[in-house]
C-alpha positions as CSV (number, residue, x, y, z in Angstrom):
1,M,0.0,0.0,0.0
2,N,1.2,3.5,-0.7
3,R,-1.8,5.7,-0.2
4,Y,-4.0,6.7,2.7
5,I,-7.0,9.0,3.1
6,L,-8.2,10.7,6.3
7,T,-12.0,11.3,6.0
8,P,-13.1,14.8,7.0
9,R,-14.3,13.6,10.3
10,A,-11.0,11.8,11.0
11,K,-9.2,15.0,10.2
12,S,-11.4,16.9,12.6
13,D,-10.8,14.3,15.3
14,L,-7.1,14.6,14.9
15,R,-7.2,18.4,15.0
16,Q,-9.3,18.4,18.2
17,L,-7.1,15.8,19.9
18,K,-4.0,17.8,18.9
19,R,-5.5,21.0,20.3
20,Y,-6.5,19.2,23.5
21,H,-3.1,17.8,24.1
22,E,-1.3,21.0,23.1
23,E,-3.3,23.1,25.6
24,R,-2.5,20.8,28.4
25,R,1.2,20.4,27.6
26,P,2.9,22.4,24.9
27,G,4.6,20.2,22.4
28,K,2.4,17.2,23.2
29,G,0.0,17.9,20.3
30,K,2.8,17.8,17.8
31,K,4.0,14.6,19.4
32,L,0.5,13.1,18.9
33,L,0.6,14.1,15.2
34,D,4.1,12.6,14.8
35,E,3.0,9.3,16.4
36,A,-0.2,9.1,14.4
37,W,1.8,9.7,11.2
38,Q,4.2,6.9,12.2
39,R,1.4,4.6,12.9
40,I,-0.2,5.3,9.5
41,Q,3.2,4.5,7.9
42,R,3.2,1.1,9.7
43,I,-0.3,0.5,8.6
44,L,0.6,1.1,5.0
45,L,3.4,-1.5,5.3
46,H,1.2,-4.0,7.1
47,P,-2.4,-3.1,6.6
48,Y,-3.9,-6.3,8.1
49,A,-1.7,-6.5,11.2
50,A,-4.1,-4.5,13.4
51,P,-7.0,-6.4,15.0
52,T,-10.4,-6.2,13.5
53,A,-12.8,-3.8,15.4
54,K,-15.9,-4.9,13.4
55,G,-16.3,-6.3,9.9
56,K,-13.7,-4.8,7.7
57,V,-12.7,-2.0,10.1
58,R,-9.5,-2.3,12.0
59,R,-8.2,-0.6,15.1
60,A,-4.6,0.5,15.6
61,K,-3.3,2.1,18.8
62,V,-1.3,5.3,18.6
63,P,1.9,4.7,20.7
64,G,2.2,6.9,23.7
65,F,-1.4,8.0,23.7
66,K,-4.8,6.4,24.6
67,I,-5.9,6.9,21.1
68,N,-7.0,4.5,18.3
69,L,-7.1,4.9,14.6
70,Y,-10.1,3.2,12.9
71,Y,-9.5,2.3,9.3
72,F,-10.3,-0.1,6.5
73,V,-8.5,-1.2,3.3
74,R,-10.1,-0.2,0.1
75,D,-8.5,-1.3,-3.2
76,N,-4.9,-0.1,-2.8
77,E,-5.5,2.5,-0.1
78,I,-6.1,2.9,3.7
79,V,-9.1,4.9,4.7
80,V,-9.0,6.3,8.2
81,I,-12.5,6.9,9.4
82,A,-11.9,7.9,13.0
83,V,-9.3,9.0,15.5
84,M,-10.7,8.5,19.0
85,H,-9.7,8.4,22.6
86,Q,-10.0,4.9,24.0
87,R,-12.4,6.1,26.7
88,R,-15.0,7.1,24.2
89,H,-17.9,4.7,23.8
90,P,-16.4,1.7,21.8
91,D,-19.2,2.0,19.2
92,A,-18.9,5.8,18.6
93,W,-16.9,5.3,15.3
94,K,-19.6,2.9,13.9
95,K,-21.8,5.8,12.9
96,R,-19.2,6.8,10.3
97,L,-19.6,3.8,8.1
């Protein structure tokens, strides 16, 4: 795989989480973005390594944060549909399918 897409809602999730972490500790928001980017790079290399959340959607943890990326594989690309804190209701991302 060599391509990924963040849906508009996933982009919004990431912006909100970055802002939240940055407000609490300067530099931590950037660290979140860096870790999320690195996780996406690993997903591109091994798209089926993360456990299945439901159906075709997989869940990958962002290292150093209690945040999950929810994604699925479509053709030759990764589609990230949600970036959510692990304490949110486990079904919250399902509304995005």
